[in-house]
C-alpha positions as CSV (number, residue, x, y, z in Angstrom):
1,X,10.0,-10.2,10.8
2,X,7.9,-12.4,9.2
3,X,4.9,-10.0,10.2
4,X,6.8,-7.1,8.5
5,X,6.1,-8.9,5.6
6,X,2.7,-9.6,5.5
7,X,1.5,-6.2,6.3
8,X,3.9,-4.7,3.2
9,X,2.0,-7.3,1.4
10,X,-1.3,-5.8,2.2
11,X,-0.1,-2.6,1.8
12,X,1.1,-3.1,-1.9
13,X,-2.4,-5.0,-1.9
14,X,-4.5,-1.8,-0.9
15,X,-2.4,0.7,-2.9
16,X,-2.9,-1.7,-6.4
17,X,-6.7,-1.4,-5.2
18,X,-7.1,2.2,-4.9
19,X,-4.0,3.9,-7.0
20,X,-4.1,1.1,-9.2
21,X,-0.4,1.1,-10.0
22,X,2.3,0.1,-8.0
23,X,3.7,2.5,-5.3
24,X,3.9,1.1,-2.8
25,X,6.6,3.3,-1.2
26,X,3.9,7.2,-1.4
27,X,1.0,4.6,-0.2
28,X,2.6,3.7,3.0
29,X,3.5,8.0,3.5
30,X,0.3,9.3,2.8
31,X,-2.8,5.9,2.2
32,X,-5.0,8.9,1.9
33,X,-4.3,10.3,-0.8
34,X,-5.6,7.8,-3.5
35,X,-9.0,7.0,-1.1
36,X,-11.9,8.9,-3.4
């Protein structure tokens, strides 16, 4: 359970860095969309 929470937090952080907005679900589904 704890590992899942850490994974979600990191995923949101990456989404914020690459996308500049809080979109964890679309980033989780398609991580290559927001990457330039």
